[in-house]
Structures are given as C-alpha cells and as structure tokens.
C-alpha positions as CSV (number, residue, x, y, z in Angstrom):
1,X,0.0,0.0,0.0
2,X,1.1,3.5,-0.7
3,X,1.1,5.5,2.5
4,X,1.6,9.2,2.7
5,X,5.2,10.1,3.5
6,X,6.3,13.4,4.9
7,X,3.3,15.3,3.5
8,X,3.6,13.8,-0.1
9,X,0.2,12.7,-1.4
10,X,-0.4,9.1,-2.2
11,X,0.1,8.2,-5.9
12,X,2.4,11.1,-6.6
13,X,4.7,10.4,-9.5
14,X,8.0,12.0,-10.6
15,X,9.8,11.5,-13.9
16,X,12.8,9.3,-13.6
17,X,14.9,11.9,-15.5
18,X,14.5,15.4,-16.8
19,X,13.5,15.5,-20.4
20,X,16.4,16.2,-22.8
21,X,16.0,19.7,-24.2
22,X,18.3,22.4,-25.6
23,X,18.7,25.9,-24.2
24,X,18.7,28.8,-26.7
25,X,22.5,29.0,-26.6
26,X,23.0,25.3,-27.1
27,X,20.4,25.2,-29.8
28,X,22.1,28.1,-31.6
29,X,25.4,26.2,-31.4
30,X,24.0,23.0,-32.7
31,X,22.1,24.6,-35.6
32,X,24.7,27.3,-36.4
33,X,22.1,30.0,-36.3
34,X,22.4,33.3,-34.4
35,X,20.2,33.4,-31.3
36,X,18.4,36.6,-32.4
37,X,17.3,35.0,-35.6
38,X,16.1,32.0,-33.6
39,X,14.0,34.3,-31.4
40,X,12.5,35.9,-34.5
41,X,11.6,32.4,-35.9
42,X,10.0,31.5,-32.6
43,X,7.9,34.8,-32.8
44,X,6.8,33.8,-36.3
45,X,5.7,30.4,-35.0
46,X,8.2,28.5,-37.2
47,X,9.8,26.7,-34.2
48,X,8.0,25.0,-31.2
49,X,9.5,25.9,-27.9
50,X,8.7,25.6,-24.2
51,X,9.3,28.3,-21.7
52,X,10.3,27.8,-18.1
53,X,9.0,30.0,-15.2
54,X,11.8,32.5,-15.9
55,X,10.8,32.9,-19.5
56,X,13.9,31.1,-21.0
57,X,13.4,29.3,-24.3
58,X,13.9,25.5,-24.4
59,X,13.9,23.4,-27.6
60,X,13.1,19.8,-28.2
61,X,15.9,18.0,-30.1
62,X,13.4,17.5,-33.0
63,X,13.5,21.2,-33.6
64,X,17.0,20.9,-35.0
65,X,15.5,19.2,-38.0
66,X,12.8,21.9,-38.2
67,X,15.6,24.5,-38.3
68,X,17.3,22.6,-41.1
69,X,14.0,22.7,-43.1
70,X,13.5,26.4,-42.4
71,X,17.1,27.1,-43.6
72,X,16.8,24.9,-46.7
73,X,13.5,26.5,-47.8
74,X,14.8,30.0,-47.1
75,X,18.0,29.4,-49.1
76,X,16.9,27.2,-52.0
77,X,13.5,28.8,-52.7
78,X,14.6,32.3,-51.7
79,X,11.5,32.7,-49.4
80,X,11.3,35.2,-46.7
81,X,11.1,33.9,-43.1
82,X,7.6,35.3,-42.7
83,X,6.3,33.3,-45.8
84,X,7.9,30.1,-44.6
85,X,5.0,29.4,-42.1
86,X,2.6,29.0,-45.0
87,X,4.9,26.8,-47.0
88,X,5.7,24.6,-44.1
89,X,2.0,24.2,-43.2
90,X,1.3,23.2,-46.8
91,X,4.1,20.7,-46.8
92,X,2.7,19.2,-43.6
93,X,-0.7,18.9,-45.2
94,X,0.7,17.3,-48.3
95,X,2.6,14.7,-46.1
96,X,-0.6,14.0,-44.2
97,X,-2.6,13.5,-47.4
98,X,0.0,11.2,-48.9
99,X,0.1,9.1,-45.7
100,X,-3.7,8.9,-45.7
101,X,-3.7,7.9,-49.4
102,X,-1.0,5.2,-48.7
103,X,-3.1,3.8,-45.8
104,X,-6.3,3.6,-47.9
105,X,-4.4,1.9,-50.7
106,X,-2.7,-0.6,-48.4
107,X,-6.1,-1.4,-46.9
108,X,-7.3,-2.4,-50.4
109,X,-4.0,-4.3,-51.1
110,X,-3.0,-2.0,-54.0
111,X,0.5,-0.6,-54.2
112,X,1.0,3.1,-53.6
113,X,3.2,3.7,-56.6
C-alpha cells in the first residue's frame, strides 16, 4: 500500500529523469544560427518551444530538424522567413494527405506507386 510520507500525497509520481532539451544558446550552437534569428523564428511560429518560469526558451531536439527545413526552404527557394510558415504548413498537409492515401491503398491491397 502507498502510505503518505512526509506530506507527499499518495500516488504522486515524478519522472525518472528530466526531459532532454536544448537551451537557446546550445540550440544556436547545434544549428549554427544566431540566437536573435532563432528568437524571430519563434515569434513567427516556425519553431516549437517551451518556456520555463523565468521565460527562458527550451527546444526539443526534434526542432534541430525543423531549423534545417527552415534554412533549406529559405536558401533554396529564396523565401522570406515570414512566408515560410505558410509553405511549411502546406508541406505538412501534403505529407498527411500522402500518408492517408497510402493507408487507404494498403487497406485495399493496392501498391501506392
């Protein structure tokens, strides 16, 4: 039985380890992008972040790949950062539609290509 210990409620759970995440400075080093540009991209909604109680930005490691996508679209297609949100949303929608189409074809036993 779980008995209350030192004022800790029964059934209280704690994670075994802190989640791995990157600070703004470490994210900037890993991606090779200036922190001020990263802040602007966060403001535009191109990167997902979490904030701690002090307001510091924290990045999930998956956001390194997102930054690579942002940089690739910006450089190869000569898009402004403010227009990248729309393009990235459209690419996500296309991917979702392709996946849905693949699933519906595999349910019928037909090859996707």
